[in-house]
C-alpha positions in Angstrom: -21.5 11.9 3.8 -22.8 13.0 6.9 -20.9 11.0 10.0 -17.2 9.8 9.4 -17.2 6.1 9.7 -14.1 6.0 11.5 -14.7 8.7 14.4 -18.3 9.4 14.0 -17.7 13.0 13.5 -19.7 15.2 11.6 -17.5 18.0 10.6 -15.9 17.8 7.2 -14.3 19.4 4.4 -14.6 18.4 0.6 -12.0 18.9 -2.3 -12.4 18.3 -5.8 -9.7 15.7 -7.3 -9.0 15.0 -11.6 -7.4 11.6 -12.4 -3.9 12.3 -13.3 -2.3 9.3 -13.8 -3.8 8.5 -17.4 -4.3 12.2 -17.7 -8.1 11.7 -18.4 -9.2 14.6 -16.3 -12.3 13.0 -15.0 -13.3 15.0 -11.6 -14.2 13.5 -8.6 -15.1 14.7 -5.0 -13.0 13.6 -1.7 -14.7 14.2 1.9 -12.1 14.7 4.4 -12.7 14.4 8.2 -11.9 17.2 10.2 -11.3 15.4 13.3 -9.7 12.0 12.3 -8.0 13.4 8.7 -9.3 10.8 6.9 -10.2 10.5 3.2 -13.0 9.5 1.7 -13.7 9.3 -2.2 -17.5 10.3 -2.5 -19.9 8.4 -5.4 -17.1 6.2 -6.5 -17.4 5.4 -10.7 -20.0 2.4 -11.0 -17.0 0.4 -12.9 -13.7 1.2 -11.6 -11.8 -1.5 -13.8 -11.8 1.1 -16.5 -9.3 3.0 -14.2 -7.1 0.0 -14.0 -6.0 -0.8 -17.5 -3.9 -3.4 -19.1 -1.0 -0.9 -18.4 -1.8 0.0 -15.2 2.1 -0.4 -13.3 1.4 -3.5 -11.0 0.1 -5.6 -13.9 3.2 -6.5 -15.9 5.3 -9.6 -15.7 7.1 -10.4 -12.6 11.0 -11.3 -13.1 12.0 -14.9 -12.3 15.0 -16.0 -10.9 17.0 -18.7 -11.8 18.4 -21.6 -9.3 21.6 -20.0 -8.6 20.4 -16.3 -8.0 17.2 -17.5 -6.1 19.6 -19.3 -3.7 22.0 -16.2 -3.6 18.5 -14.2 -2.4 18.1 -16.9 0.3 21.1 -16.7 1.9 20.9 -12.8 1.5 17.9 -12.9 3.7 19.4 -15.6 5.9 22.1 -13.3 6.9 19.6 -10.4 7.4 18.0 -12.3 9.8 20.8 -12.6 11.9 21.7 -9.0 11.5 24.3 -9.1 8.4 23.0 -6.7 5.9 24.6 -7.5 2.1 22.4 -4.9 -0.2 19.3 -6.1 1.0 16.0 -5.1 -1.0 13.5 -2.6 0.8 11.0 -5.5 1.4 13.7 -6.9 4.5 13.0 -3.4 5.9 9.1 -4.6 5.8 9.3 -7.7 7.2 11.9 -6.8 10.2 9.2 -6.2 12.6 7.4 -9.3 12.2 7.3 -12.4 13.7 7.7 -14.9 10.5 8.8 -18.5 10.2 8.9 -20.2 7.1 5.9 -21.8 7.3 4.1 -18.8 7.9 0.9 -18.7 5.9 1.1 -15.2 4.2 -1.6 -13.5 2.2 -0.8 -10.4 -0.2 -4.0 -8.6 -0.9 -3.8 -6.3 -4.5 -0.7 -8.3 -5.2 -0.6 -7.4 -8.9 1.7 -9.5 -10.7 2.9 -11.3 -7.7 6.5 -10.1 -8.0 7.0 -9.7 -3.9 5.4 -12.9 -3.5 8.0 -14.4 -5.9 10.9 -12.8 -4.2 9.4 -13.7 -0.5 9.6 -17.4 -1.8 13.7 -17.0 -2.8 13.8 -15.9 0.8 12.1 -19.4 1.8 8.7 -18.6 2.7 6.9 -21.7 1.8 2.8 -20.6 1.7 2.4 -17.6 0.0 -0.8 -16.6 -1.4 -1.9 -13.7 -3.7 -5.4 -12.2 -4.2 -6.4 -9.3 -7.0 -9.5 -8.8 -8.3 -8.2 -7.0 -11.4 -5.5 -9.8 -12.6 -6.9 -12.0 -15.7 -6.7 -15.2 -14.4 -5.7 -17.6 -11.4 -2.0 -18.6 -11.3 -1.1 -21.1 -9.2 2.8 -22.6 -9.2 4.8 -24.1 -6.5 6.4 -21.4 -5.1 3.2 -19.1 -4.5 -0.4 -18.5 -5.8 -2.6 -15.7 -7.3 -6.5 -15.9 -7.3 -8.3 -13.3 -9.0 -10.5 -12.8 -5.9 -11.9 -10.0 -4.0 -10.5 -9.4 -0.5 -14.1 -9.8 1.0 -14.2 -13.6 -0.8 -11.4 -14.9 0.9 -12.4 -17.9 3.7 -8.7 -19.1 4.5 -7.1 -17.7 7.4 -3.9 -16.6 7.6 -0.5 -15.8 10.0 0.6 -12.6 7.9 -1.9 -10.5 5.8 0.1 -7.6 3.9 -1.6 -4.8 1.9 1.2 -3.0 0.0 -0.6 0.1 -1.0 -4.0 -2.0 -1.7 -5.9 -1.3 1.4 -6.8 2.9 -0.1 -8.2 0.9 -3.0 -10.7 -1.1 -1.0 -14.3 0.6 -0.3 -14.8 0.3 3.2 -12.2 0.7 5.6 -14.5 -0.4 8.9 -15.6 -3.7 7.1 -11.9 -4.2 5.7 -10.9 -4.6 9.6 -13.8 -6.4 10.8 -12.9 -9.1 7.8 -9.4 -8.9 9.0 -10.3 -10.4 12.4 -12.2 -13.3 10.6 -8.9 -14.3 8.7 -6.5 -13.7 10.6 -5.2 -16.6 12.7 -4.9 -15.8 16.6 -1.5 -14.0 17.0 -1.3 -13.2 13.6 0.0 -9.7 12.0 -1.2 -7.6 9.4 1.0 -5.3 7.6 -0.8 -2.0 5.9 1.4 0.3 3.9 -0.5 3.0 2.7 -0.7 6.9 1.9 -1.6 9.0 4.7 -2.7 12.3 5.3 0.0 13.1 7.9 2.0 13.9 4.8 3.3 17.7 4.1 2.9 17.6 0.6 -1.0 16.5 0.9 -1.5 19.6 3.7 0.5 21.9 1.0 -0.8 20.7 -2.4 -4.1 19.2 -2.1 -5.8 18.0 -4.8 -2.5 17.8 -6.9 -0.9 15.3 -4.5 0.5 12.8 -6.2 -0.8 10.4 -3.8 -4.6 11.3 -3.6 -4.7 9.1 -7.4 -8.4 9.8 -7.6 -10.6 7.7 -8.4 -8.3 4.4 -7.6 -7.8 5.6 -4.0 -11.2 5.1 -2.4 -10.0 5.9 1.4 -7.1 7.3 2.9 -6.4 7.2 6.5 -4.1 9.2 8.9 -2.1 8.1 11.8 -5.0 9.0 13.7 -7.3 7.1 12.1 -5.5 3.9 11.6 -4.9 4.0 15.8 -8.7 4.0 15.9 -9.3 1.0 13.6 -6.9 -1.2 15.4 -8.4 0.0 18.8 -12.2 -0.7 17.6 -11.5 -4.4 16.3 -9.1 -5.7 19.2 -5.9 -5.1 16.7 -3.0 -3.8 18.6 -0.9 -1.1 16.4 2.6 -2.2 17.6 4.9 -0.2 15.0 4.5 2.6 12.4 7.0 3.5 10.1 7.1 6.3 7.7 8.5 4.9 4.3 7.6 7.7 1.9 9.4 8.2 -1.2 10.8 11.0 -3.7 7.7 10.4 -6.2 5.7 12.6 -3.7 7.5 15.4 -4.9 8.1 14.5 -8.5 4.7 13.2 -9.2 3.2 16.2 -7.4 5.2 18.5 -9.4 4.4 16.8 -12.7 0.6 16.9 -11.9 1.0 20.5 -11.4 2.6 20.8 -14.7 -0.5 19.2 -16.1 1.6 16.0 -17.1 0.1 12.2 -16.6 2.4 9.9 -14.8 1.8 7.6 -17.8 3.9 8.5 -20.5 6.2 11.1 -18.8 9.9 10.7 -18.7 11.0 12.0 -14.8 14.5 12.1 -16.2 13.8 14.4 -18.6 11.1 16.4 -16.8 13.6 17.2 -13.8 17.5 17.4 -13.6 19.2 15.3 -11.8 20.2 18.5 -9.2 16.5 18.1 -8.4 15.7 14.3 -8.2 18.6 13.8 -5.7 17.3 16.6 -3.9 13.8 15.0 -3.7 15.7 12.0 -2.5 17.0 13.7 0.2 13.8 15.3 1.1 12.0 12.1 1.3 14.4 10.7 3.7 14.1 13.7 5.9 10.2 14.0 5.9 10.2 10.2 7.0 12.6 11.1 9.9 10.3 13.9 11.0 6.9 11.9 10.5 5.7 14.0 8.0 6.1 11.4 4.9 3.1 11.2 2.2 3.0 6.9 3.5 3.8 4.7 6.2 3.7 1.0 7.2 1.4 0.0 10.3 1.9 -3.0 11.9 -0.9 -4.9 14.1 -1.4 -7.8 15.7 -4.3 -9.8 16.6 -4.4 -11.3 20.5 -3.4 -14.8 20.9 -6.3 -16.9 21.4 
């Protein structure tokens, strides 16, 4: 790579990283733009599918709710929209900055097993569509659908397009944003939850950073590069919220011990006191905007 596709800088640093989730130790090289701080995986493997085995964490069976529990979830979300919080799940916070109605047409990119789509259906949303090229087959149900399809193959248009830690798995951020402008309705919104290089853990730990996740993460942005992308394609970045978790600490510490994520028991590796400290530290990092992941909210102009 000679020129950054985001900001056109020619100034790069390189870093070698190993596959650590499953412990294969395959080695890969990332280029970090020293201007916009984006990370790019150089020479991705030809067969990325082998790094998404059947036990990859997003592909388990989703948990369905019986009619009574589904009704309670619907009432809980309705109460939340009126400012009444009754043990709200975290995805309520993700949705709160968005302008949604029950008829909003919603796409979840890289939806995995569709658990979030199922939960949103219980909240009353009626037009829910998931896309993931690595699911085994299409799943069409009354409440939502999942299609075995690549993001760039989508032809329908949407009021909300969500990437919950799937954006970093796509190969070209410029092409992703270009496609967003095509499949996003006027006034439509985009929610991208993604690892970011603003994180203090990345700056301190580099190749051991839990969310580097080579080679599955092809592109990892910075808040600066996300602003550039929005401006380049006429999408207003109207909200940014850091939502990093304690895994940035225990996951990174696990990798520094030379242990993979899969097959490791976190409660055996770390004491209750250590885990509690990690959770407290994550909240602090989010407030200081130095956590290792963030939510980016974009809006397309009305026609």
